[in-house]
One Martini backbone bead per residue (centre of mass of N, CA, C, O) as a GRO file, in nm:
protein
  311
    1MET     BB    1   6.724  -1.465   7.768
    2THR     BB    2   6.689  -1.147   7.836
    3GLY     BB    3   6.510  -0.890   7.912
    4ASP     BB    4   6.631  -0.701   7.695
    5GLY     BB    5   6.568  -0.886   7.461
    6ALA     BB    6   6.264  -0.871   7.487
    7GLN     BB    7   6.239  -0.569   7.451
    8ASP     BB    8   6.353  -0.557   7.163
    9ILE     BB    9   6.130  -0.729   7.037
   10ALA     BB   10   5.893  -0.551   7.130
   11GLU     BB   11   6.020  -0.302   6.953
   12ASP     BB   12   5.976  -0.481   6.697
   13PRO     BB   13   5.788  -0.410   6.399
   14ALA     BB   14   5.957  -0.535   6.136
   15GLN     BB   15   5.959  -0.295   5.920
   16ALA     BB   16   6.267  -0.217   5.923
   17ALA     BB   17   6.328  -0.496   5.733
   18ALA     BB   18   6.166  -0.428   5.493
   19VAL     BB   19   6.075  -0.465   5.188
   20GLU     BB   20   5.978  -0.362   4.906
   21ASP     BB   21   5.634  -0.337   4.779
   22THR     BB   22   5.741  -0.501   4.511
   23PRO     BB   23   5.793  -0.650   4.233
   24GLU     BB   24   5.983  -0.807   4.050
   25ALA     BB   25   6.131  -0.826   3.766
   26VAL     BB   26   5.933  -0.858   3.469
   27ASP     BB   27   5.777  -0.978   3.221
   28ASP     BB   28   5.490  -0.961   3.041
   29THR     BB   29   5.383  -1.236   3.115
   30GLU     BB   30   5.425  -1.224   3.419
   31GLN     BB   31   5.271  -0.964   3.466
   32GLY     BB   32   4.999  -1.068   3.382
   33LEU     BB   33   4.976  -1.293   3.595
   34LEU     BB   34   5.010  -1.114   3.838
   35ALA     BB   35   4.759  -0.939   3.784
   36ALA     BB   36   4.553  -1.183   3.792
   37ILE     BB   37   4.610  -1.259   4.085
   38GLU     BB   38   4.538  -0.993   4.211
   39GLN     BB   39   4.245  -0.986   4.103
   40SER     BB   40   4.152  -1.254   4.252
   41LEU     BB   41   4.128  -1.129   4.533
   42GLU     BB   42   3.868  -0.953   4.465
   43GLU     BB   43   3.706  -1.255   4.400
   44ILE     BB   44   3.702  -1.383   4.655
   45ASN     BB   45   3.522  -1.643   4.822
   46LEU     BB   46   3.469  -1.675   5.179
   47GLY     BB   47   3.142  -1.687   5.264
   48PHE     BB   48   3.191  -1.381   5.335
   49ASP     BB   49   3.206  -1.057   5.445
   50TYR     BB   50   3.505  -0.922   5.550
   51GLU     BB   51   3.386  -0.638   5.655
   52VAL     BB   52   3.260  -0.747   5.925
   53LEU     BB   53   3.555  -0.738   6.071
   54ASN     BB   54   3.575  -0.426   6.125
   55VAL     BB   55   3.455  -0.416   6.415
   56LEU     BB   56   3.735  -0.506   6.558
   57ASP     BB   57   3.863  -0.207   6.500
   58ASP     BB   58   3.645  -0.083   6.681
   59GLU     BB   59   3.665   0.077   6.987
   60GLU     BB   60   3.335   0.128   7.006
   61ALA     BB   61   3.262  -0.148   7.023
   62ARG     BB   62   3.004  -0.360   7.116
   63PRO     BB   63   2.865  -0.664   7.178
   64PRO     BB   64   2.617  -0.615   6.975
   65HIS     BB   65   2.828  -0.583   6.726
   66ILE     BB   66   2.990  -0.864   6.756
   67GLU     BB   67   2.792  -1.110   6.785
   68PRO     BB   68   2.696  -1.153   6.475
   69LEU     BB   69   2.957  -1.304   6.381
   70LYS     BB   70   2.864  -1.592   6.447
   71ASN     BB   71   2.684  -1.595   6.171
   72GLN     BB   72   2.846  -1.438   5.945
   73LEU     BB   73   3.091  -1.665   5.924
   74GLY     BB   74   2.983  -1.924   5.987
   75THR     BB   75   2.998  -2.241   6.104
   76THR     BB   76   3.298  -2.325   6.073
   77ILE     BB   77   3.451  -2.077   6.177
   78SER     BB   78   3.306  -2.043   6.446
   79ALA     BB   79   3.367  -2.322   6.562
   80ARG     BB   80   3.673  -2.293   6.557
   81LEU     BB   81   3.693  -2.036   6.738
   82PHE     BB   82   3.559  -2.157   6.982
   83SER     BB   83   3.752  -2.399   7.023
   84LEU     BB   84   4.004  -2.230   7.071
   85ALA     BB   85   3.895  -2.062   7.311
   86ASN     BB   86   3.835  -2.349   7.475
   87SER     BB   87   4.111  -2.399   7.508
   88VAL     BB   88   4.369  -2.430   7.724
   89HIS     BB   89   4.556  -2.206   7.597
   90TYR     BB   90   4.298  -1.984   7.653
   91GLY     BB   91   4.161  -2.068   7.953
   92LYS     BB   92   3.931  -2.276   8.008
   93LEU     BB   93   3.989  -2.370   8.308
   94ARG     BB   94   3.935  -2.067   8.417
   95SER     BB   95   3.646  -1.977   8.254
   96GLY     BB   96   3.509  -2.169   8.100
   97HIS     BB   97   3.256  -2.193   7.884
   98ILE     BB   98   3.213  -2.065   7.568
   99THR     BB   99   2.920  -1.877   7.399
  100ASN     BB  100   3.033  -1.602   7.317
  101PHE     BB  101   3.190  -1.409   7.083
  102VAL     BB  102   3.311  -1.186   7.259
  103ASP     BB  103   3.485  -1.399   7.413
  104VAL     BB  104   3.652  -1.496   7.185
  105VAL     BB  105   3.794  -1.224   7.140
  106LYS     BB  106   3.914  -1.193   7.427
  107HIS     BB  107   4.092  -1.452   7.410
  108LEU     BB  108   4.235  -1.418   7.115
  109GLY     BB  109   4.185  -1.151   6.983
  110THR     BB  110   4.138  -0.948   6.728
  111GLU     BB  111   4.364  -1.027   6.534
  112THR     BB  112   4.333  -1.346   6.558
  113THR     BB  113   4.039  -1.354   6.474
  114LYS     BB  114   4.054  -1.228   6.198
  115SER     BB  115   4.295  -1.393   6.071
  116THR     BB  116   4.175  -1.678   6.121
  117ALA     BB  117   3.919  -1.645   5.955
  118ILE     BB  118   4.068  -1.607   5.687
  119PHE     BB  119   4.226  -1.866   5.690
  120ILE     BB  120   3.989  -2.069   5.699
  121ALA     BB  121   3.854  -1.971   5.441
  122LEU     BB  122   4.087  -2.034   5.248
  123MET     BB  123   4.112  -2.331   5.318
  124GLY     BB  124   3.817  -2.396   5.196
  125LEU     BB  125   3.932  -2.364   4.881
  126SER     BB  126   4.078  -2.622   4.885
  127ASP     BB  127   4.145  -2.913   4.638
  128THR     BB  128   4.450  -2.983   4.728
  129ALA     BB  129   4.705  -3.142   4.885
  130GLN     BB  130   4.929  -2.928   4.828
  131THR     BB  131   4.781  -2.685   4.954
  132ARG     BB  132   4.711  -2.808   5.233
  133GLU     BB  133   5.008  -2.840   5.317
  134VAL     BB  134   5.064  -2.531   5.334
  135PHE     BB  135   4.871  -2.472   5.549
  136ALA     BB  136   4.989  -2.664   5.762
  137ARG     BB  137   5.268  -2.534   5.762
  138ASN     BB  138   5.175  -2.262   5.867
  139TYR     BB  139   5.038  -2.359   6.124
  140ALA     BB  140   5.289  -2.485   6.248
  141THR     BB  141   5.454  -2.226   6.255
  142SER     BB  142   5.267  -2.072   6.442
  143GLN     BB  143   5.287  -2.261   6.682
  144LEU     BB  144   5.593  -2.267   6.717
  145ALA     BB  145   5.642  -1.963   6.745
  146ASP     BB  146   5.477  -1.930   7.007
  147ILE     BB  147   5.656  -2.115   7.180
  148ILE     BB  148   5.924  -1.966   7.145
  149ALA     BB  149   5.821  -1.692   7.258
  150GLY     BB  150   5.754  -1.809   7.534
  151GLN     BB  151   6.045  -1.908   7.610
  152LEU     BB  152   6.143  -1.587   7.586
  153GLY     BB  153   5.919  -1.409   7.749
  154LEU     BB  154   5.696  -1.294   7.594
  155SER     BB  155   5.440  -1.126   7.521
  156GLY     BB  156   5.119  -1.178   7.415
  157ASN     BB  157   5.133  -0.973   7.177
  158ILE     BB  158   5.395  -1.087   7.045
  159ARG     BB  159   5.308  -1.376   7.016
  160SER     BB  160   5.066  -1.318   6.823
  161ARG     BB  161   5.238  -1.194   6.591
  162VAL     BB  162   5.424  -1.438   6.547
  163ALA     BB  163   5.195  -1.634   6.477
  164LEU     BB  164   5.078  -1.474   6.239
  165GLY     BB  165   5.338  -1.482   6.073
  166GLY     BB  166   5.325  -1.795   6.032
  167LEU     BB  167   5.032  -1.814   5.907
  168PHE     BB  168   5.131  -1.592   5.649
  169LEU     BB  169   5.412  -1.659   5.517
  170GLU     BB  170   5.263  -1.838   5.256
  171ILE     BB  171   5.004  -1.697   5.132
  172GLY     BB  172   5.100  -1.637   4.840
  173ARG     BB  173   5.131  -1.923   4.752
  174ILE     BB  174   4.842  -2.007   4.799
  175ILE     BB  175   4.707  -1.804   4.600
  176ILE     BB  176   4.849  -1.916   4.345
  177MET     BB  177   4.738  -2.210   4.383
  178LEU     BB  178   4.436  -2.127   4.374
  179TYR     BB  179   4.447  -2.012   4.093
  180SER     BB  180   4.542  -2.268   3.953
  181GLU     BB  181   4.293  -2.438   4.028
  182LYS     BB  182   4.063  -2.256   3.907
  183THR     BB  183   4.209  -2.219   3.600
  184GLY     BB  184   4.422  -2.455   3.517
  185ARG     BB  185   4.691  -2.320   3.552
  186GLU     BB  186   5.022  -2.364   3.508
  187ILE     BB  187   5.265  -2.302   3.759
  188GLU     BB  188   5.575  -2.224   3.823
  189SER     BB  189   5.786  -2.245   4.091
  190THR     BB  190   5.960  -1.993   4.026
  191PHE     BB  191   5.722  -1.794   4.032
  192ILE     BB  192   5.638  -1.843   4.321
  193ASP     BB  193   5.904  -1.785   4.459
  194ARG     BB  194   5.929  -1.481   4.351
  195HIS     BB  195   5.605  -1.378   4.431
  196GLN     BB  196   5.481  -1.467   4.715
  197ARG     BB  197   5.549  -1.214   4.893
  198TYR     BB  198   5.393  -1.000   4.728
  199ILE     BB  199   5.115  -1.140   4.750
  200GLY     BB  200   5.106  -1.146   5.050
  201THR     BB  201   5.088  -0.832   5.088
  202LYS     BB  202   4.808  -0.821   4.933
  203VAL     BB  203   4.644  -0.976   5.137
  204ILE     BB  204   4.676  -0.786   5.376
  205GLU     BB  205   4.553  -0.543   5.229
  206THR     BB  206   4.283  -0.652   5.138
  207PHE     BB  207   4.202  -0.766   5.454
  208ALA     BB  208   4.308  -0.575   5.675
  209LEU     BB  209   4.567  -0.661   5.812
  210PRO     BB  210   4.829  -0.652   5.991
  211GLU     BB  211   5.103  -0.479   5.888
  212VAL     BB  212   5.328  -0.649   6.013
  213LEU     BB  213   5.287  -0.894   5.815
  214SER     BB  214   5.428  -0.772   5.566
  215ALA     BB  215   5.713  -0.767   5.685
  216ILE     BB  216   5.738  -1.070   5.743
  217ILE     BB  217   5.679  -1.172   5.454
  218SER     BB  218   5.898  -0.976   5.282
  219GLN     BB  219   6.128  -1.101   5.471
  220PRO     BB  220   6.409  -1.328   5.406
  221HIS     BB  221   6.563  -1.250   5.670
  222PHE     BB  222   6.756  -1.300   5.928
  223THR     BB  223   6.703  -1.131   6.248
  224PHE     BB  224   6.858  -0.871   6.427
  225ILE     BB  225   6.843  -0.664   6.721
  226LYS     BB  226   7.070  -0.466   6.761
  227LYS     BB  227   7.304  -0.637   6.913
  228GLU     BB  228   7.145  -0.969   6.977
  229SER     BB  229   6.850  -0.978   6.918
  230LEU     BB  230   6.576  -1.134   6.842
  231GLY     BB  231   6.352  -1.115   6.608
  232THR     BB  232   6.053  -1.183   6.489
  233LEU     BB  233   6.150  -1.298   6.227
  234ALA     BB  234   6.342  -1.515   6.342
  235ILE     BB  235   6.127  -1.678   6.481
  236VAL     BB  236   5.968  -1.757   6.234
  237HIS     BB  237   6.208  -1.881   6.075
  238MET     BB  238   6.270  -2.103   6.269
  239ALA     BB  239   5.999  -2.247   6.268
  240HIS     BB  240   5.996  -2.294   5.955
  241SER     BB  241   6.246  -2.470   5.941
  242ILE     BB  242   6.146  -2.701   6.112
  243VAL     BB  243   5.890  -2.759   5.949
  244GLU     BB  244   6.023  -2.817   5.670
  245THR     BB  245   6.192  -3.057   5.757
  246SER     BB  246   5.955  -3.239   5.850
  247PHE     BB  247   5.791  -3.229   5.580
  248MET     BB  248   6.014  -3.351   5.402
  249GLU     BB  249   6.031  -3.628   5.573
  250HIS     BB  250   5.695  -3.671   5.665
  251GLY     BB  251   5.451  -3.464   5.583
  252LYS     BB  252   5.493  -3.347   5.879
  253LEU     BB  253   5.462  -3.278   6.218
  254VAL     BB  254   5.734  -3.400   6.425
  255PHE     BB  255   5.723  -3.473   6.781
  256GLN     BB  256   5.830  -3.469   7.114
  257SER     BB  257   5.608  -3.546   7.409
  258ALA     BB  258   5.439  -3.500   7.661
  259MET     BB  259   5.145  -3.660   7.809
  260PRO     BB  260   4.854  -3.696   7.934
  261ASP     BB  261   4.706  -3.855   8.169
  262PRO     BB  262   4.395  -3.975   8.224
  263GLU     BB  263   4.393  -3.826   8.537
  264GLY     BB  264   4.603  -3.586   8.569
  265ILE     BB  265   4.856  -3.636   8.760
  266ILE     BB  266   5.103  -3.530   8.600
  267TYR     BB  267   4.922  -3.432   8.338
  268LYS     BB  268   4.688  -3.207   8.190
  269SER     BB  269   4.899  -3.046   8.009
  270THR     BB  270   5.062  -3.001   7.685
  271VAL     BB  271   5.208  -2.940   7.404
  272GLY     BB  272   5.101  -3.188   7.258
  273SER     BB  273   4.800  -3.155   7.337
  274VAL     BB  274   4.749  -2.879   7.231
  275LEU     BB  275   4.832  -2.929   6.931
  276SER     BB  276   4.636  -3.157   6.878
  277THR     BB  277   4.388  -2.991   6.919
  278HIS     BB  278   4.436  -2.763   6.706
  279PHE     BB  279   4.461  -2.945   6.456
  280GLN     BB  280   4.173  -3.064   6.484
  281ILE     BB  281   4.012  -2.804   6.470
  282MET     BB  282   4.149  -2.729   6.169
  283GLY     BB  283   4.161  -3.003   6.005
  284LEU     BB  284   4.503  -3.104   6.064
  285GLY     BB  285   4.572  -3.387   6.200
  286TYR     BB  286   4.747  -3.533   5.978
  287TYR     BB  287   4.999  -3.301   6.027
  288LEU     BB  288   5.034  -3.461   6.311
  289LYS     BB  289   5.302  -3.600   6.531
  290VAL     BB  290   5.314  -3.754   6.851
  291ILE     BB  291   5.571  -3.843   7.060
  292GLN     BB  292   5.582  -4.004   7.342
  293THR     BB  293   5.708  -3.952   7.638
  294PRO     BB  294   5.839  -4.133   7.874
  295TYR     BB  295   5.813  -4.220   8.175
  296THR     BB  296   5.935  -4.203   8.455
  297GLU     BB  297   5.991  -4.369   8.734
  298GLN     BB  298   5.849  -4.178   8.920
  299GLU     BB  299   5.590  -4.150   8.758
  300THR     BB  300   5.514  -4.446   8.754
  301ARG     BB  301   5.485  -4.477   9.063
  302LEU     BB  302   5.259  -4.269   9.096
  303LEU     BB  303   5.054  -4.410   8.918
  304GLU     BB  304   5.053  -4.682   9.069
  305LYS     BB  305   4.962  -4.552   9.341
  306TYR     BB  306   4.691  -4.441   9.237
  307ALA     BB  307   4.569  -4.713   9.137
  308GLU     BB  308   4.568  -4.852   9.418
  309SER     BB  309   4.389  -4.627   9.564
  310ALA     BB  310   4.138  -4.669   9.356
  311GLN     BB  311   4.053  -4.979   9.442
   0.00000   0.00000   0.00000
């Protein structure tokens, strides 16, 4: 991908390709169910008042205004956000251990902090393996989309938007499944498939998440921008396609990667180790399997040489 291509993606707000934010034509019965699911969004108990996150949208907010979020979000959400911010991917090795919530926000970014907090809270409401698998699938899509965007040389801001797009790609499906769990009402898969994108946009609206996510969620098409550049939507869809294939075959994301050796002689951190850490942090470790790439002969000799010198 050329620099021009990266620029095209950076200029792509995704909303240019978005479909109209209205549900498909439905009969009275479906319309009633759709309305009930929308209403359930207003009644969801996240375990905290999501409006406390609005401080992250305030450009005038100072550390004393942000720090209380550490307690307001609850133990589980705060702990996972701290662990993500302290991971190698977000610069732990460069900056040392993070203990203040304001530093969590600085490392993750305001949009990622806010959106991930909502995602973790919703994940905590799941009571079935089926719904939890969809959460895992979305998280895997988010992680893989971020990797692809990085390989394309995109800026950190665009990478975070792509990752969040993957994180919430099927959030409408999740909300419908959560509604089914709570009410005991069986909902046909055809209904879910028809309306999950619409409900997803309502999730973004309800929790005041980045508007660009509505465009990513509502657009079902693989997208090119301008002459030939991949749009943000295309990156998310590529990641999702890979994840879907893996989940259909294995029930989890399976891939091969080099892994760090115990002493960090060859690798201190790899894609495989970073993703393993992140899935464990999110409580989704079951849904990831990393097949370790064997060491090359040169790497093996280097490790043997180090072992001999250490004796």
